[in-house]
C-alpha positions in Angstrom: 9.7 -15.9 19.4 10.9 -15.2 15.8 9.9 -12.1 13.9 7.6 -12.4 10.9 9.3 -12.0 7.5 6.4 -10.2 6.0 4.4 -7.2 7.2 0.9 -6.0 6.3 0.6 -2.5 4.7 -2.1 -0.2 3.4 -2.0 1.3 -0.1 -3.0 4.9 -0.1 -3.9 6.9 -3.2 -1.5 9.8 -3.7 -4.2 12.1 -5.2 -7.2 11.5 -2.9 -5.6 10.1 0.2 -8.1 7.2 0.3 -7.0 3.7 1.5 -8.1 1.4 -1.3 -6.0 -1.7 -0.9 -4.3 -3.9 1.7 -1.3 -6.1 0.9 1.8 -7.7 2.5 5.4 -7.1 1.7 8.9 -8.2 2.8 10.3 -6.4 5.8 13.7 -6.1 4.0 12.5 -4.6 0.8 11.9 -1.0 -0.3 8.6 0.9 0.2 5.9 -0.1 -2.3 4.6 2.3 -5.0 2.4 1.0 -7.7 -0.3 2.1 -10.1 -3.7 0.9 -8.8 -7.3 1.7 -9.7 -8.9 4.5 -7.6 -12.7 4.0 -7.5 -13.4 7.6 -6.5 -11.5 9.0 -9.6 -12.4 6.0 -11.8 -8.9 5.7 -13.2 -5.5 4.3 -12.3 -3.4 6.5 -9.9 -0.1 6.1 -7.9 -0.6 4.3 -4.6 2.0 4.4 -1.9 2.6 2.2 1.1 1.5 3.2 4.6 2.2 0.9 7.6 -0.6 -0.5 9.7 -0.5 0.3 13.4 
């Protein structure tokens, strides 16, 4: 069976540690880091990728 080319990851806020978003990315690319809205802080913060288990 062939491996999937994309994987599902969680986006975790770097300031609060909350998991706010789920997305998919290419398995071959670098880890994702993007500015996303944090509902707890009510502003945009850096969110980093964390793999699903």
